[in-house]
C-alpha positions as CSV (number, residue, x, y, z in Angstrom):
1,M,34.3,-43.1,25.0
2,V,33.1,-41.6,21.7
3,R,32.5,-37.8,22.3
4,E,29.4,-36.7,20.6
5,R,30.0,-34.4,17.8
6,R,28.2,-31.2,18.7
7,D,26.1,-29.4,15.9
8,P,27.9,-26.5,14.8
9,L,24.8,-24.3,14.1
10,N,23.7,-24.7,17.8
11,L,27.3,-22.5,18.3
12,I,25.2,-19.8,16.6
13,A,23.7,-17.1,18.7
14,I,21.8,-15.0,16.4
15,P,21.0,-11.4,18.1
16,P,17.1,-9.9,18.1
17,N,16.7,-6.5,16.7
18,K,17.8,-4.0,18.9
19,A,15.2,-1.6,18.6
20,N,12.5,-4.0,19.2
21,L,14.4,-5.4,21.9
22,E,15.0,-2.1,23.7
23,A,11.3,-1.5,22.8
24,A,10.4,-5.1,24.7
25,Q,12.6,-3.9,27.9
26,A,10.7,-0.6,27.7
27,A,7.4,-2.0,27.3
28,L,7.9,-4.3,30.4
29,T,9.0,-1.4,33.2
30,E,5.8,0.7,32.3
31,H,3.0,0.8,34.5
32,G,0.1,-1.2,33.9
33,F,1.9,-3.1,31.7
34,K,-0.1,-5.0,28.6
35,A,0.7,-8.5,27.3
36,E,-0.7,-7.4,24.1
37,S,1.8,-4.3,23.6
38,L,4.8,-6.9,24.2
39,A,3.4,-9.7,22.0
40,Q,2.8,-6.9,19.1
41,L,6.6,-6.5,19.3
42,V,7.6,-9.9,19.4
43,V,5.8,-10.6,16.4
44,K,8.2,-8.8,14.2
45,D,11.2,-10.3,15.0
46,P,11.7,-14.0,14.4
47,V,14.5,-14.2,17.0
48,L,12.3,-13.4,20.0
49,L,9.3,-15.0,18.6
50,L,11.7,-18.0,18.6
51,E,13.0,-17.6,22.2
52,L,9.8,-16.8,23.2
53,Y,8.5,-20.5,21.9
54,K,11.6,-22.1,23.5
55,T,11.3,-20.2,27.2
56,I,7.6,-21.4,27.9
57,S,8.3,-25.1,26.2
58,S,10.6,-25.5,29.3
59,T,8.7,-23.9,32.1
60,T,6.4,-25.3,34.1
61,Y,3.7,-22.6,33.5
62,A,2.9,-24.4,30.2
63,R,1.9,-27.5,31.3
64,G,-1.6,-28.5,30.3
65,Y,-1.6,-26.3,26.9
66,S,-0.6,-26.8,23.4
67,V,2.3,-24.2,22.8
68,N,1.8,-24.9,19.2
69,M,-1.8,-23.2,19.1
70,M,-0.8,-20.4,21.8
71,P,-1.3,-16.8,21.0
72,V,1.7,-14.8,21.4
73,S,-0.2,-12.7,24.1
74,Q,-1.0,-16.0,26.1
75,M,2.8,-16.9,25.9
76,V,3.6,-13.7,27.0
77,T,1.0,-13.7,30.0
78,L,1.6,-17.1,31.4
79,L,5.4,-16.6,31.7
80,G,4.9,-13.4,33.5
81,V,7.5,-10.0,33.9
82,K,10.0,-11.5,35.7
83,I,10.8,-14.3,33.6
84,L,10.5,-12.0,30.3
85,N,13.0,-9.3,31.6
86,E,15.3,-12.4,32.1
87,L,14.9,-13.5,28.7
88,C,15.3,-9.9,27.2
89,Q,18.5,-9.6,29.4
90,N,19.9,-12.8,28.3
91,L,19.5,-11.8,24.4
92,K,20.7,-8.3,25.3
93,G,24.3,-10.4,25.9
94,R,24.1,-11.7,22.3
95,S,26.9,-10.2,20.3
96,L,26.5,-8.1,16.9
97,P,27.9,-9.8,13.7
98,D,31.5,-8.9,13.2
99,S,31.0,-6.2,10.7
100,S,28.6,-3.6,9.6
101,E,28.0,-5.2,6.1
102,L,27.1,-8.9,7.7
103,A,25.0,-6.8,10.2
104,T,22.9,-5.0,7.2
105,F,22.5,-8.7,5.5
106,L,21.5,-10.2,8.8
107,E,18.9,-7.4,8.9
108,K,17.5,-7.7,5.8
109,S,17.1,-11.2,6.2
110,R,15.2,-10.5,9.2
111,A,12.9,-8.1,7.4
112,E,12.0,-10.6,4.6
113,C,10.9,-12.9,7.0
114,L,8.7,-10.2,8.7
115,K,7.3,-9.6,4.8
116,I,6.7,-13.1,4.4
117,S,4.8,-13.1,7.6
118,N,2.8,-10.4,6.9
119,I,1.8,-12.0,3.4
120,A,1.2,-15.5,5.0
121,R,-1.4,-13.3,7.3
122,L,-3.3,-11.4,4.7
123,I,-3.7,-14.8,2.5
124,G,-4.5,-16.8,5.4
125,N,-7.2,-14.3,6.4
126,S,-8.8,-15.0,2.8
127,V,-8.7,-18.9,3.5
128,D,-9.4,-19.2,6.9
129,P,-10.0,-15.8,9.1
130,Q,-9.2,-18.1,12.3
131,Q,-5.9,-19.4,11.4
132,A,-4.6,-16.3,9.6
133,E,-2.8,-15.2,12.9
134,Q,-1.4,-18.6,13.5
135,C,0.2,-18.6,9.6
136,G,1.6,-14.9,10.0
137,L,3.4,-16.3,13.1
138,I,4.5,-19.7,11.2
139,G,5.6,-17.2,7.4
140,L,7.8,-15.4,10.3
141,F,10.4,-18.4,10.3
142,A,10.0,-19.2,6.4
143,R,13.7,-17.5,5.7
144,F,15.3,-18.3,9.1
145,G,18.1,-20.2,7.1
146,D,19.2,-16.8,5.5
147,M,19.8,-15.4,8.8
148,V,21.8,-18.5,9.7
149,A,23.9,-18.3,6.8
150,V,24.5,-15.0,7.2
151,L,26.4,-15.7,10.5
152,Y,27.6,-19.3,9.6
153,L,29.1,-18.3,5.9
154,K,29.6,-14.5,6.4
155,E,31.1,-13.1,3.3
156,H,30.9,-15.8,1.5
157,Y,27.0,-15.6,1.7
158,I,27.6,-12.1,1.1
159,S,29.0,-12.9,-2.1
160,A,26.8,-15.1,-3.3
161,V,24.1,-13.1,-3.0
162,Q,25.4,-10.4,-4.9
163,T,26.3,-12.4,-7.6
164,E,23.4,-14.6,-8.0
165,G,20.3,-13.3,-9.3
166,N,17.8,-14.9,-7.8
167,R,16.9,-17.7,-4.8
168,T,17.4,-20.7,-7.0
169,R,20.8,-19.9,-7.9
170,L,22.1,-18.7,-4.7
171,A,20.5,-21.8,-3.1
172,Y,22.2,-24.0,-5.8
173,R,26.0,-22.2,-5.5
174,L,25.7,-22.4,-1.3
175,A,24.6,-26.3,-1.7
176,K,27.5,-26.7,-4.2
177,E,30.6,-24.5,-3.2
178,Y,29.9,-24.7,1.0
179,A,27.7,-27.7,1.3
180,F,25.2,-25.3,2.8
181,D,21.0,-26.2,2.4
182,L,19.4,-22.6,3.2
183,E,16.2,-24.5,3.7
184,R,17.4,-27.4,5.6
185,A,20.1,-25.2,7.8
186,G,17.1,-22.6,9.2
187,L,14.7,-25.8,9.9
188,R,17.7,-27.5,12.0
189,Y,18.8,-24.4,13.7
190,L,14.9,-24.0,14.7
191,S,14.7,-27.5,15.6
192,L,17.5,-27.3,17.7
193,H,16.1,-24.0,19.7
194,G,12.9,-25.4,20.6
195,L,10.6,-24.5,17.5
196,P,7.7,-26.5,17.9
197,E,6.9,-29.7,15.6
198,K,3.9,-28.6,14.2
199,I,5.1,-25.2,13.4
200,L,8.1,-26.7,11.7
201,A,6.2,-28.8,9.6
202,C,4.5,-26.2,8.0
203,I,7.6,-24.6,6.7
204,D,9.1,-28.2,5.5
205,R,8.5,-28.4,2.4
206,D,9.1,-32.5,2.6
207,S,7.1,-32.9,5.6
208,Q,4.2,-35.3,5.8
209,I,0.8,-33.9,7.4
210,N,-2.1,-35.5,8.3
211,S,-4.2,-32.6,9.9
212,T,-6.2,-30.5,7.4
213,E,-5.8,-27.7,9.7
214,L,-2.1,-28.0,9.3
215,V,-2.1,-28.8,5.6
216,N,-3.8,-25.4,5.1
217,R,-1.3,-23.3,7.2
218,K,1.4,-25.1,5.4
219,L,-0.3,-24.2,2.2
220,V,-0.8,-20.7,2.8
221,V,3.0,-20.1,4.0
222,L,4.8,-21.7,1.3
223,S,2.3,-19.8,-0.9
224,S,3.4,-16.4,0.8
225,I,6.8,-17.6,0.4
226,E,6.3,-17.9,-3.5
227,V,4.4,-14.8,-3.7
228,V,7.4,-12.7,-2.2
229,T,10.1,-14.7,-4.3
230,A,8.2,-14.1,-7.4
231,Y,7.6,-10.1,-6.6
232,E,11.7,-10.1,-5.7
233,E,12.3,-11.1,-9.2
234,A,10.1,-9.4,-11.3
235,K,7.7,-12.3,-12.0
236,W,4.5,-10.9,-9.9
237,D,2.5,-10.4,-13.0
238,R,2.8,-14.2,-14.1
239,Y,0.2,-14.4,-10.5
240,S,-2.4,-12.3,-12.4
241,P,-6.1,-13.7,-12.4
242,D,-6.2,-14.0,-16.1
243,K,-2.9,-16.2,-15.9
244,A,-2.2,-20.0,-15.7
245,L,0.1,-21.3,-13.0
246,P,2.3,-24.0,-13.4
247,V,0.9,-27.3,-11.5
248,Q,3.9,-26.9,-9.1
249,S,2.6,-23.6,-7.8
250,H,1.7,-23.3,-4.2
251,F,-0.3,-20.6,-4.8
252,R,-2.5,-22.2,-7.5
253,P,-4.8,-24.4,-5.2
254,L,-5.9,-21.2,-3.9
255,R,-7.8,-20.6,-6.7
256,Y,-10.0,-23.9,-6.3
257,L,-10.9,-22.6,-2.7
258,G,-13.7,-20.6,-3.2
259,L,-11.6,-17.4,-2.6
260,N,-12.3,-14.1,-4.5
261,Y,-8.6,-14.8,-6.2
262,E,-8.9,-11.0,-8.1
263,K,-9.4,-9.0,-4.4
264,L,-6.8,-11.0,-3.0
265,Y,-4.2,-10.8,-6.3
266,Q,-4.6,-7.0,-6.1
267,D,-4.9,-6.9,-2.0
268,L,-1.1,-9.0,-2.4
269,S,-0.2,-6.0,-4.8
270,D,-0.9,-3.2,-3.0
271,F,1.3,-4.7,-0.1
272,L,4.1,-5.6,-1.9
273,S,4.2,-2.2,-3.7
274,K,3.6,0.0,-0.5
275,S,6.6,-2.5,1.3
276,S,8.8,-2.1,-1.5
277,Q,8.1,2.2,-1.9
278,K,8.8,2.3,2.0
279,A,12.1,0.4,1.7
280,Q,13.3,2.6,-0.9
281,V,12.5,5.5,1.2
282,D,14.3,4.0,4.0
283,S,17.2,3.2,1.8
284,E,17.4,7.3,0.6
285,S,17.2,8.0,4.2
286,K,20.2,6.1,5.2
287,A,22.0,7.9,2.2
288,T,21.4,10.7,3.3
289,E,22.3,10.5,6.5
290,S,25.6,9.0,5.1
291,R,26.7,12.3,3.2
292,I,26.2,14.3,6.5
293,S,28.4,12.0,8.4
294,D,30.8,12.7,5.6
295,R,31.1,16.6,5.6
296,E,34.4,17.6,6.9
297,S,32.8,20.4,9.2
298,I,31.0,17.5,11.3
299,S,32.7,15.5,13.5
300,K,32.1,11.8,14.1
301,A,30.5,12.3,17.4
302,T,28.4,15.0,16.1
303,S,27.0,12.9,13.1
304,R,26.9,10.1,15.2
305,S,24.4,12.4,17.2
306,L,22.6,13.9,14.4
307,A,21.7,10.2,12.8
308,E,20.7,8.8,16.2
309,A,19.4,11.2,17.8
310,G,15.4,10.3,18.8
311,T,15.7,7.3,17.0
312,K,17.6,4.0,17.0
313,R,19.2,2.6,13.8
314,T,18.5,-1.0,13.0
315,L,21.3,-3.1,11.6
316,S,20.0,-2.4,8.4
317,G,20.8,1.4,8.6
318,R,17.0,1.9,9.1
319,L,15.8,4.4,11.6
320,V,12.9,3.6,13.7
321,P,11.6,5.5,16.8
322,V,12.9,4.8,20.1
323,A,10.8,3.2,22.8
324,P,9.5,6.3,25.0
325,P,11.2,6.9,27.8
326,A,10.0,5.4,31.5
327,K,7.1,7.3,32.4
328,H,7.6,10.1,34.9
329,A,6.0,8.8,38.4
330,A,4.0,12.1,39.1
331,I,2.5,12.4,35.5
332,E,-0.7,10.9,35.0
333,R,-1.0,10.3,31.1
334,G,-3.5,8.8,29.2
335,S,-3.1,6.6,26.2
336,V,-2.5,8.0,22.5
337,G,-2.2,4.5,21.1
338,F,-5.3,4.9,19.0
339,L,-2.7,7.2,16.5
340,G,-0.6,4.3,16.3
341,K,3.4,4.9,15.9
342,A,4.7,8.3,14.9
343,H,6.3,8.2,11.9
344,P,10.0,7.2,12.1
345,L,11.0,10.2,9.7
346,V,9.1,12.4,12.0
347,V,11.0,10.9,15.0
348,A,14.2,11.4,13.6
349,C,13.7,15.1,12.3
350,V,12.8,15.9,15.7
351,R,15.8,14.8,17.6
352,G,17.8,15.5,15.0
353,V,17.1,19.4,14.1
354,R,17.2,20.0,17.7
355,N,20.7,18.6,18.5
356,A,21.7,20.1,15.1
357,E,20.7,23.4,16.9
358,N,22.9,22.7,20.3
359,L,26.0,21.3,18.4
360,F,26.7,23.4,16.0
361,S,28.2,27.0,16.7
362,V,27.2,30.4,14.9
363,T,30.2,30.1,13.2
364,Q,29.0,27.0,11.8
365,R,25.6,28.2,10.6
366,V,26.3,27.1,6.8
367,S,26.8,23.5,8.1
368,F,23.8,23.7,10.3
369,L,21.1,25.4,7.6
370,D,22.7,22.4,5.3
371,T,21.9,19.9,8.2
372,V,18.4,21.0,8.6
373,V,17.7,20.8,4.7
374,R,19.1,17.0,4.7
375,L,17.2,15.9,7.8
376,I,13.9,17.5,6.6
377,G,14.4,16.2,3.1
378,P,13.4,12.7,3.3
379,L,10.0,13.9,5.0
380,L,9.0,15.9,1.8
381,K,9.0,12.8,-0.4
382,T,6.8,10.8,2.2
383,F,4.5,13.6,3.1
384,P,3.6,15.6,-0.1
385,D,2.0,18.3,1.5
386,L,4.5,19.3,4.0
387,G,6.4,21.8,1.2
388,S,3.2,23.6,0.8
389,V,3.2,24.1,4.7
390,L,6.6,25.2,4.8
391,Y,6.3,27.7,2.0
392,K,3.0,29.2,3.9
393,A,4.8,29.2,6.9
394,S,7.7,31.4,5.4
395,E,5.2,33.8,3.9
396,F,4.0,34.2,7.3
397,Y,6.6,34.3,9.3
398,L,8.9,36.0,6.9
399,P,6.9,37.9,4.5
400,L,10.5,39.8,3.6
401,A,12.5,36.8,2.7
402,T,10.0,35.0,0.9
403,T,11.1,33.5,-2.7
404,S,8.3,32.2,-5.6
405,S,10.1,29.1,-5.8
406,E,9.2,26.0,-3.5
407,D,12.4,24.6,-4.5
408,E,14.3,27.0,-2.8
409,I,11.8,27.2,0.2
410,L,13.7,25.1,2.9
411,T,16.8,27.1,2.2
412,T,14.5,30.2,2.7
413,I,12.9,28.9,6.0
414,V,15.9,27.7,7.8
415,E,17.9,31.2,6.9
416,G,15.2,33.1,9.0
417,L,13.9,31.1,11.6
418,S,15.3,28.9,14.4
419,A,15.4,25.0,14.1
420,K,13.0,24.7,17.1
421,E,10.5,26.6,14.6
422,V,11.3,24.4,11.3
423,V,10.8,21.4,13.8
424,S,7.7,22.9,15.7
425,I,5.8,23.5,12.0
426,I,6.6,20.2,11.0
427,V,5.3,18.6,14.2
428,L,2.3,20.6,14.9
429,S,1.0,20.1,11.2
430,Y,2.0,15.9,11.6
431,L,-0.2,15.9,14.6
432,A,-2.9,18.3,13.1
433,G,-3.2,15.4,10.5
434,E,-3.2,12.1,12.6
435,F,-6.0,13.8,14.9
436,S,-7.7,15.0,11.9
437,K,-7.9,11.2,10.6
438,H,-9.0,9.4,13.8
439,C,-11.2,11.9,15.2
440,E,-15.1,12.6,14.6
441,V,-15.2,15.8,12.2
442,T,-17.4,18.4,13.6
443,G,-15.5,18.2,17.0
444,W,-12.3,18.2,15.6
445,D,-13.3,21.4,13.6
446,C,-14.2,23.2,16.9
447,I,-10.5,22.2,17.9
448,A,-8.8,23.3,14.7
449,R,-10.4,26.8,14.3
450,K,-8.8,27.8,17.8
451,L,-5.6,26.2,16.9
452,P,-3.6,28.9,15.4
453,S,-4.4,31.3,18.4
454,A,-3.1,29.1,20.7
455,I,0.1,28.4,18.8
456,E,0.4,32.2,18.2
457,I,0.1,32.8,21.8
458,G,3.0,30.4,22.6
459,R,5.4,31.6,20.2
460,T,5.0,35.1,21.2
461,V,5.3,34.4,25.1
462,G,7.9,31.8,24.5
463,A,9.8,34.3,22.6
464,T,10.4,36.0,25.9
465,F,13.1,33.1,27.3
466,S,15.8,32.2,25.1
467,D,15.5,28.5,26.6
468,V,12.5,27.8,25.3
469,G,12.1,30.2,22.2
470,P,9.5,31.3,19.9
471,G,9.5,27.4,18.4
472,Y,9.1,25.6,21.7
473,G,6.7,27.9,22.8
474,M,4.5,27.2,19.7
475,L,4.9,23.4,20.3
476,L,3.9,23.4,24.2
477,T,0.9,25.3,23.9
478,G,-0.3,23.9,20.0
479,V,0.5,20.2,21.9
480,R,-1.9,21.5,24.9
481,H,-4.8,22.6,22.6
482,M,-4.3,19.3,20.5
483,S,-4.7,17.2,23.1
484,L,-8.4,18.1,23.6
485,A,-8.7,15.8,20.5
486,A,-7.7,12.8,22.9
487,L,-11.0,13.6,25.1
488,L,-12.6,13.7,21.4
489,F,-11.9,10.6,20.2
490,H,-12.7,8.8,23.8
491,D,-16.2,10.4,24.4
492,A,-17.5,12.5,21.0
493,K,-21.2,12.9,22.8
494,N,-19.6,14.5,26.2
495,F,-17.0,16.4,24.1
496,E,-19.4,18.6,22.3
497,H,-21.2,19.1,25.2
498,Y,-17.8,20.4,27.0
499,I,-17.2,22.5,23.7
500,K,-20.7,24.8,24.2
501,Y,-19.7,24.9,27.8
502,L,-15.8,26.6,27.2
503,S,-17.5,28.7,24.9
504,L,-20.5,30.1,27.0
505,S,-18.1,30.3,30.1
506,S,-15.6,32.1,27.5
507,R,-12.7,29.9,29.2
508,P,-10.1,27.8,26.7
509,Y,-9.9,24.8,29.2
510,D,-11.6,23.8,32.3
511,M,-9.9,20.9,34.3
512,I,-12.3,20.4,37.0
513,Y,-14.9,20.2,34.8
514,E,-13.0,17.2,32.6
515,K,-11.9,15.3,35.4
516,S,-15.6,15.5,36.9
517,K,-17.1,14.4,33.7
518,W,-14.1,11.4,32.4
519,G,-11.8,11.4,35.8
520,Y,-8.8,13.0,34.1
521,D,-8.0,16.1,32.1
522,H,-6.5,16.9,28.6
523,L,-3.1,17.7,30.0
524,S,-2.9,13.7,31.0
525,Y,-2.5,13.3,27.2
526,C,0.4,15.8,26.7
527,G,3.4,14.0,27.9
528,S,2.3,11.0,26.2
529,L,2.2,13.3,22.7
530,L,5.5,14.9,23.6
531,Q,7.1,11.6,23.7
532,Y,5.4,9.8,21.3
533,L,7.0,12.4,18.8
534,G,10.6,11.9,20.3
535,F,10.5,14.7,23.2
536,G,12.3,14.4,25.9
537,L,11.2,14.3,30.2
538,E,11.9,18.4,30.1
539,M,8.9,19.6,28.5
540,V,6.7,16.5,30.0
541,K,7.7,17.7,33.4
542,A,6.8,21.2,32.5
543,F,2.7,20.3,31.7
544,D,3.1,18.4,35.0
545,Q,4.4,21.1,37.1
546,F,3.3,24.5,35.4
547,R,0.9,25.5,38.2
548,S,3.5,25.3,40.6
549,F,6.4,26.7,38.3
550,S,7.8,28.6,41.0
551,Q,9.2,25.6,42.7
552,I,11.0,24.0,40.0
553,T,14.5,24.0,40.0
554,E,15.2,23.2,36.4
555,I,15.2,26.7,34.8
556,K,14.4,25.3,31.3
557,V,11.6,23.6,32.6
558,R,10.5,26.3,34.7
559,N,10.2,28.6,31.7
560,S,8.4,26.2,30.0
561,A,6.3,26.2,32.5
562,V,5.6,29.6,32.7
563,V,5.2,29.9,29.1
564,L,2.6,27.5,29.5
565,H,1.0,29.2,32.8
566,W,1.0,32.5,31.2
567,A,-0.7,31.7,27.3
568,E,-3.5,30.8,29.3
569,V,-3.8,33.5,30.9
570,I,-3.9,35.0,27.9
571,Q,-6.2,32.7,26.6
572,K,-8.3,33.4,29.3
573,S,-8.4,37.2,29.9
574,G,-6.8,39.0,25.8
575,T,-4.2,40.5,27.5
576,A,-0.8,39.6,29.0
577,L,-1.4,42.2,31.6
578,G,-4.8,39.6,32.8
579,D,-2.9,38.3,36.4
580,S,-0.7,40.4,38.5
581,N,0.0,37.8,40.8
582,F,1.2,35.3,38.3
583,L,3.5,38.1,36.8
584,Q,5.1,38.8,40.2
585,Q,5.9,35.5,41.0
586,S,7.3,34.5,37.5
587,G,10.1,37.3,37.5
588,I,8.8,38.6,33.7
589,G,10.3,42.0,33.2
590,K,7.9,44.8,32.5
591,D,9.3,45.5,29.3
592,D,8.9,42.1,28.0
593,V,5.2,41.8,29.7
594,I,4.5,45.0,27.5
595,K,6.1,43.9,24.7
596,V,4.1,40.8,24.6
597,D,0.9,42.6,25.4
598,N,1.3,44.5,22.5
599,E,2.2,41.3,19.6
600,I,-1.0,39.8,21.0
601,G,-3.2,43.0,20.6
602,R,-2.0,42.4,16.6
603,L,-2.2,38.3,16.9
604,T,-6.2,39.0,15.8
605,S,-5.4,40.8,12.7
606,R,-2.6,39.0,12.1
607,L,-4.6,35.4,11.8
608,K,-6.8,36.7,9.4
609,N,-4.1,36.3,6.9
610,N,-3.4,32.8,5.1
611,Y,-2.2,31.0,8.1
612,W,0.5,28.0,7.4
613,L,-1.2,25.3,9.1
614,S,-2.3,22.5,7.3
615,P,-2.7,18.9,8.5
616,I,-0.2,16.7,6.7
617,R,-0.5,12.9,5.9
618,E,1.6,10.3,4.6
619,Q,1.9,9.5,1.3
620,A,-0.6,6.5,0.3
621,L,1.1,3.9,-1.5
622,V,-0.8,1.8,-3.8
């Protein structure tokens, strides 16, 4: 009996992106799981999408459905949480590449697949908007052969990539020296692992297709591969509207489909430019973190904590936000999904600076300052207004230590402020920028006018507790006040009436009014905002329990809750002495109460000066 020869490609198990997989698992465990949320994660990783197709094709749930045309969200719904959890667990067991260099190249190939997918979606939207989503899904597999090559040829593939200047020469060398056809190997792997035939046909240059719909999809996908390759090899200018494309170009027919080619070319140019600059920022961020880990004063464990705290590093070295922790059962949270994802550099800064303060002792203050500067550095390139905000903050908080040069501002501010204050300044300005983009202008202005006062009350009160400090004090009260913007976003008309009511009643907030009007209050959003920014459950619990702070056993959580409660008392009465029962239960010393009250008395005159808070936004890349 002749033994059947097993295809060696079938032995390769390509691991999914670790951050995407963890985010998918977190999404599956959330209360009120939404298929669309998981679908958005799946379409960012060809491995996850391939496994989804494979799984649904082999289950009875798919009977009677066309898997080829099925939206990802529908596949997720049909499979259900149980099967999807099992799938994620199986994928979690796949081993990572043998070396960090192989891991880096694997993630680079995955990123290229995603780039082609986005380009295909963009072109598909111009050709036929109804097919754009399917074009994007097909495009995700366009360079799957490179991912296979990384794990099959290993160091031989890396050597070939590093020495060959373009895709044509790379493919020729791999075929000649190792009998490895990049495109055919990718197609064979995808076929072995259950990718539907109609999708394979659209990425196979040699396939024969009779369906007009599939012909259009194939044209879009092959054009997308051509576009990305041209841009990588500095040939994109040859595709400008005033240039003639060669006859063999897949992109050429698009000019004759009645499209606005000039607009399509500009849209593609903008996307490619933005994608390229973003990759450069990621690369610089990675280099910065490498320099931190090389410092003799920082142990390997410490540097790993600084780099990974609050973010997950993809195999390419890029920092991406960690999926928010599972929801605290007792907290009713509103969705802040309208803000999109928090910028990964902001999340990295939150966790990195917080851990830096905890990990470095007083005797290592110089190393700590250097670490803070290095963590914030990449943010300054991405958010052009941040330097000005930090400079104004130093003038406001450190009037005797200011410098005339903004180049020296980072060193100046971290010498005078704690890490918690630095990260709070960044986070509050970032949040203000995000809310101002998404909210109705008049309503946001009403919130923004009272924001400096709320922040400074929190800073003053927070300074009373060493484990909270002025930094987290300002963060707690600032986030609470800004969470009103979530109510504004969801219901601008009723929010206007609410603001007028607060003004007439001289109250900062009225939870009873909010619950009667909307069924929830602004505190429902505070926990989501903190986790959105990368903070842990300690501060979230403070919002949940600050009304009953006396029953909290965790000291740090209790003190954070007291800060929130005391700040509200001051906002209502204008004095730190406004609620004797609260002061008695909180156990705050008499001297501290008097000190805070004196500071509050001077607050109004201080805020008349040029305050530091100014919304920051990510630089528009064009």
